[in-house]
C-alpha positions as CSV (number, residue, x, y, z in Angstrom):
1,X,15.8,-37.8,-20.5
2,X,16.1,-36.8,-24.2
3,X,12.8,-37.4,-26.0
4,X,12.6,-40.1,-28.6
5,X,13.3,-38.7,-32.1
6,X,10.3,-38.6,-34.4
7,X,9.3,-36.6,-37.5
8,X,7.4,-33.3,-37.0
9,X,5.9,-30.9,-39.4
10,X,6.6,-27.1,-39.2
11,X,3.8,-25.0,-40.7
12,X,6.1,-22.0,-41.3
13,X,8.2,-23.9,-43.9
14,X,5.7,-26.6,-44.8
15,X,8.5,-29.1,-44.3
16,X,9.0,-32.3,-42.2
17,X,12.0,-32.5,-39.8
18,X,13.4,-34.6,-37.1
19,X,16.0,-33.9,-34.4
20,X,18.5,-36.1,-32.6
21,X,21.6,-35.6,-30.7
22,X,21.4,-31.8,-30.9
23,X,21.0,-32.0,-34.7
24,X,18.0,-31.2,-36.9
25,X,17.4,-32.8,-40.3
26,X,15.2,-31.7,-43.2
27,X,13.1,-34.6,-44.5
28,X,11.3,-32.7,-47.3
29,X,7.7,-31.7,-47.8
30,X,6.1,-35.0,-48.7
31,X,4.9,-36.9,-45.6
32,X,5.3,-40.4,-47.0
33,X,8.8,-39.7,-48.3
34,X,9.7,-37.9,-45.1
35,X,8.8,-40.9,-42.9
36,X,10.5,-43.3,-45.2
37,X,13.7,-41.2,-45.1
38,X,13.4,-40.9,-41.3
39,X,13.3,-44.7,-40.8
40,X,16.2,-45.2,-43.2
41,X,18.3,-42.6,-41.3
42,X,17.4,-44.1,-37.9
43,X,18.3,-47.6,-39.1
44,X,21.8,-46.4,-40.1
45,X,22.6,-43.6,-37.7
46,X,26.3,-43.7,-38.5
47,X,25.5,-42.2,-41.9
48,X,23.9,-39.1,-40.3
49,X,25.6,-35.8,-41.2
50,X,27.6,-34.2,-38.4
51,X,26.5,-30.6,-38.6
52,X,24.8,-29.5,-35.3
53,X,21.7,-27.5,-34.8
54,X,21.9,-23.7,-34.9
55,X,20.3,-21.3,-32.5
56,X,17.7,-20.6,-35.1
57,X,16.9,-24.4,-35.2
58,X,16.6,-24.5,-31.5
59,X,14.4,-21.4,-31.4
60,X,11.9,-23.0,-33.8
61,X,11.8,-26.2,-31.8
62,X,11.4,-24.3,-28.6
63,X,8.6,-22.1,-30.0
64,X,6.8,-25.2,-31.2
65,X,6.9,-26.6,-27.7
66,X,5.8,-23.3,-26.1
67,X,2.9,-23.0,-28.5
68,X,1.8,-26.5,-27.6
69,X,2.3,-26.3,-23.8
70,X,1.8,-22.7,-22.7
71,X,-0.7,-19.9,-23.1
72,X,-1.0,-17.8,-26.3
73,X,0.3,-14.7,-24.5
74,X,3.4,-16.6,-23.3
75,X,4.0,-17.8,-26.9
76,X,3.7,-14.3,-28.3
77,X,6.1,-12.9,-25.8
78,X,8.7,-15.6,-26.4
79,X,8.3,-15.3,-30.2
80,X,8.8,-11.5,-30.0
81,X,12.1,-11.7,-28.1
82,X,13.5,-14.8,-29.9
83,X,12.8,-13.4,-33.3
84,X,14.6,-10.3,-32.4
85,X,17.5,-12.4,-30.9
86,X,17.9,-14.5,-34.1
87,X,17.7,-11.5,-36.3
88,X,20.6,-10.1,-34.3
89,X,22.9,-13.1,-34.1
90,X,21.9,-14.6,-37.5
91,X,20.5,-18.0,-38.4
92,X,23.9,-19.8,-38.7
93,X,25.3,-19.2,-35.2
94,X,25.6,-22.4,-33.2
95,X,24.9,-22.7,-29.5
96,X,28.6,-23.5,-28.8
97,X,29.6,-20.2,-30.3
98,X,27.2,-18.1,-28.3
99,X,28.8,-15.8,-25.7
100,X,27.4,-13.6,-23.0
101,X,28.4,-10.5,-25.0
102,X,26.0,-11.5,-27.8
103,X,23.1,-11.1,-25.4
104,X,24.5,-8.0,-23.7
105,X,24.9,-6.2,-27.0
106,X,21.6,-7.4,-28.4
107,X,19.5,-6.4,-25.4
108,X,21.2,-3.0,-25.0
109,X,18.5,-1.3,-27.1
110,X,17.7,2.4,-26.4
111,X,14.0,1.5,-26.7
112,X,14.2,-1.2,-24.1
113,X,14.1,-0.5,-20.4
114,X,15.6,-2.7,-17.7
115,X,12.6,-4.9,-17.5
116,X,12.6,-5.5,-21.2
117,X,16.3,-6.4,-21.2
118,X,15.8,-8.7,-18.2
119,X,12.9,-10.5,-19.9
120,X,14.8,-10.8,-23.2
121,X,17.9,-12.4,-21.7
122,X,15.7,-14.6,-19.4
123,X,13.8,-16.0,-22.4
124,X,16.9,-16.9,-24.3
125,X,18.2,-18.6,-21.2
126,X,15.0,-20.6,-20.8
127,X,15.2,-21.7,-24.4
128,X,18.8,-23.0,-23.8
129,X,17.9,-24.7,-20.5
130,X,15.0,-26.4,-22.3
131,X,17.3,-27.5,-25.1
132,X,19.6,-29.1,-22.4
133,X,16.7,-30.9,-20.8
134,X,15.5,-32.2,-24.2
135,X,19.0,-33.4,-25.2
136,X,19.6,-31.0,-28.1
137,X,22.7,-29.5,-26.5
138,X,24.9,-30.7,-23.6
139,X,25.1,-27.4,-21.7
140,X,23.8,-23.9,-21.6
141,X,26.6,-21.7,-23.0
142,X,25.3,-18.6,-21.1
143,X,24.5,-20.2,-17.7
144,X,25.1,-17.7,-14.9
145,X,24.9,-14.6,-17.1
146,X,24.1,-11.5,-15.2
147,X,20.7,-10.0,-16.1
148,X,19.8,-6.3,-15.8
149,X,18.0,-5.7,-12.5
150,X,14.3,-5.0,-13.0
151,X,13.4,-1.6,-11.6
152,X,10.3,-1.3,-9.4
153,X,7.4,0.8,-10.7
154,X,7.4,3.7,-8.2
155,X,4.0,5.1,-9.2
156,X,1.4,5.7,-6.4
157,X,-1.4,8.2,-6.7
158,X,-2.9,10.4,-3.9
159,X,-6.6,10.7,-3.7
160,X,-6.4,14.1,-5.3
161,X,-4.4,12.8,-8.2
162,X,-6.8,10.0,-8.7
163,X,-9.7,12.4,-8.9
164,X,-7.8,14.4,-11.5
165,X,-7.3,11.2,-13.5
166,X,-11.0,10.4,-13.2
167,X,-12.0,13.8,-14.6
168,X,-10.2,12.9,-17.8
169,X,-11.8,9.5,-18.0
170,X,-15.4,8.9,-19.0
171,X,-17.9,6.2,-19.6
172,X,-16.5,2.6,-19.8
173,X,-12.9,3.7,-19.0
174,X,-14.0,5.3,-15.8
175,X,-15.8,2.0,-14.8
176,X,-12.6,0.1,-15.5
177,X,-10.5,2.4,-13.5
178,X,-12.9,2.4,-10.6
179,X,-12.7,-1.4,-10.5
180,X,-8.9,-1.3,-10.3
181,X,-8.9,1.3,-7.6
182,X,-11.5,-0.4,-5.4
183,X,-10.1,-3.9,-5.6
184,X,-6.3,-3.6,-6.2
185,X,-6.5,-6.4,-8.8
186,X,-4.1,-6.8,-11.6
187,X,-5.1,-4.9,-14.8
188,X,-5.2,-8.2,-16.7
189,X,-7.6,-9.6,-14.2
190,X,-9.9,-6.6,-14.7
191,X,-9.6,-6.9,-18.5
192,X,-10.5,-10.7,-18.5
193,X,-13.1,-11.0,-15.7
194,X,-16.5,-12.4,-16.9
195,X,-19.9,-12.9,-15.3
196,X,-19.1,-16.6,-14.8
197,X,-16.3,-15.6,-12.4
198,X,-18.6,-13.6,-10.2
199,X,-19.9,-15.4,-7.0
200,X,-21.8,-12.9,-4.9
201,X,-19.1,-11.0,-3.0
202,X,-16.3,-12.8,-4.7
203,X,-14.7,-13.0,-8.1
204,X,-13.0,-16.4,-8.6
205,X,-10.6,-17.2,-11.4
206,X,-9.9,-21.0,-11.6
207,X,-6.3,-22.1,-11.4
208,X,-5.9,-22.4,-15.2
209,X,-6.9,-18.8,-15.6
210,X,-4.9,-17.5,-12.7
211,X,-1.3,-16.2,-12.5
212,X,1.0,-19.2,-11.9
213,X,-1.8,-21.6,-12.8
214,X,-1.6,-23.4,-9.4
215,X,-4.3,-21.9,-7.2
216,X,-7.6,-20.1,-7.7
217,X,-7.4,-16.3,-7.7
218,X,-10.0,-14.7,-5.4
219,X,-10.9,-11.0,-5.6
220,X,-12.8,-9.8,-2.6
221,X,-15.5,-7.1,-3.5
222,X,-16.2,-4.2,-1.3
223,X,-19.8,-2.9,-1.4
224,X,-18.9,-0.3,-4.1
225,X,-17.0,-2.8,-6.2
226,X,-19.8,-5.3,-5.9
227,X,-22.3,-2.7,-7.1
228,X,-20.1,-1.8,-10.1
229,X,-19.6,-5.5,-11.0
230,X,-23.3,-6.2,-10.8
231,X,-24.0,-3.3,-13.2
232,X,-21.5,-4.8,-15.7
233,X,-23.0,-8.3,-15.2
234,X,-26.5,-7.0,-16.1
235,X,-25.0,-5.3,-19.1
236,X,-22.8,-8.2,-20.3
237,X,-24.1,-11.5,-18.9
238,X,-21.6,-13.4,-21.2
239,X,-18.1,-12.5,-22.1
240,X,-15.8,-9.8,-20.7
241,X,-17.4,-7.4,-18.2
242,X,-15.4,-4.3,-18.9
243,X,-15.6,-3.0,-22.5
244,X,-15.1,0.2,-24.4
245,X,-17.6,2.5,-26.1
246,X,-17.9,0.0,-29.0
247,X,-18.7,-2.9,-26.6
248,X,-15.4,-4.5,-27.4
249,X,-13.3,-5.9,-24.5
250,X,-10.5,-3.7,-23.3
251,X,-7.1,-4.8,-24.6
252,X,-3.8,-4.0,-23.0
253,X,-2.8,-1.7,-25.8
254,X,-6.1,0.2,-25.8
255,X,-5.8,0.9,-22.0
256,X,-2.2,2.0,-22.4
257,X,-3.1,4.4,-25.2
258,X,-6.0,5.9,-23.4
259,X,-3.9,6.4,-20.2
260,X,-1.1,7.9,-22.2
261,X,-3.4,10.6,-23.5
262,X,-4.6,11.2,-20.0
263,X,-1.0,11.5,-18.8
264,X,-0.5,14.4,-21.2
265,X,-3.5,16.2,-19.9
266,X,-2.9,15.8,-16.1
267,X,0.9,16.4,-16.3
268,X,2.1,13.1,-14.7
269,X,2.4,9.5,-15.8
270,X,-0.8,7.5,-15.5
271,X,-0.6,3.6,-15.7
272,X,-3.1,1.0,-14.8
273,X,-0.8,-0.7,-12.3
274,X,-0.6,2.6,-10.4
275,X,-4.1,1.8,-9.0
276,X,-2.8,-1.5,-7.6
277,X,0.2,0.1,-6.0
278,X,-2.0,2.8,-4.5
279,X,-4.4,0.2,-3.2
280,X,-1.6,-1.5,-1.3
281,X,-0.1,1.7,0.0
282,X,-3.5,3.1,1.2
283,X,-4.4,-0.3,2.8
284,X,-1.2,-0.2,4.9
285,X,-1.8,3.4,5.9
286,X,-5.3,2.4,7.1
287,X,-3.7,-0.3,9.2
288,X,-4.7,-3.3,7.1
289,X,-2.3,-6.1,8.2
290,X,0.1,-7.5,5.6
291,X,-1.3,-11.0,5.8
292,X,-4.8,-9.9,4.9
293,X,-3.4,-7.5,2.2
294,X,-1.5,-10.3,0.6
295,X,-4.7,-12.3,0.3
296,X,-6.5,-9.4,-1.1
297,X,-3.9,-8.8,-3.7
298,X,-3.5,-12.5,-4.7
299,X,0.0,-13.2,-3.3
300,X,1.0,-16.3,-1.5
301,X,3.0,-14.6,1.2
302,X,3.7,-11.1,2.5
303,X,7.0,-10.5,0.8
304,X,5.4,-9.2,-2.5
305,X,3.4,-6.6,-0.6
306,X,6.5,-4.5,-0.2
307,X,6.9,-4.3,-4.0
308,X,3.6,-2.4,-4.1
309,X,3.4,-0.5,-0.8
310,X,5.6,2.6,-1.2
311,X,5.0,4.0,2.2
312,X,8.3,6.0,2.0
313,X,6.4,8.4,-0.3
314,X,3.9,9.2,2.4
315,X,5.9,11.5,4.7
316,X,3.0,12.5,7.0
317,X,2.2,8.8,7.7
318,X,5.8,7.9,8.5
319,X,6.2,10.9,10.8
320,X,3.2,9.8,12.7
321,X,4.6,6.3,12.9
322,X,7.9,7.7,14.2
323,X,6.1,9.4,17.0
324,X,4.3,6.1,17.8
325,X,7.6,4.2,17.7
326,X,9.4,6.6,20.0
327,X,6.6,6.6,22.6
328,X,7.0,10.4,23.1
């Protein structure tokens, strides 16, 4: 059901607004005058102007909602893509005038890969679906648009390659990479883990700090991982466990920049997620069953394991499996 109209204040413009029937109205900057004008307009709705909301108006409404109801990282991501989208289509384009080619042309940036284009179109679609649910527009003008297929990351490291990577990493970065390699956790989990999450052999993120925000995320620690974690807990009993040489928590950009420099030195691409992919692949090669592996990696079922376990790259293992399958 559409929400009941009421005045709201937008910090960016320092102005009061209200929206109804897919239209947004400027009530001015003074709160008392704005509310008085609002009640007058609602008492005589036939006098309301007929101009409908623009995509820019909807984007501001949607970002306000995202900021209030989602995590800061989600808000930042949506803001990044929606600002780019509005800059491309302009502030005056109305939802009814939006066509699929607008998104196709906008997202076809040389600097964006297939995953970025997929995310960009998806976020605009989510905004429009939200606008339909809230009663701002009657239908999503790009419903059913075909999004670019996201390409799988095909990066898995051999033990020799990982040793080469480690020779170029030192100090805090080496500890961070060791934790990724020994647990198969997501890089974000390694960046955000704190002493309060550590429970003997387990690291437990509560649901509101886990991916999906529905269940706790449990990371199972091997003996080497447990020792590494305990060393970090002793060093940093509060706050993030893995930090750089300046004792500042690792950020995504800092890790990417360090690994990019290592890539140039070793001659192949180095990414943090490569450790997670390698963990899954090596686990399957060592005959860890897919159900157990799914639990170790934090997935609800076994389907996602196939996205990380690139066994086709391990020719020796598959040849051995072919021999086993044939019974010869």
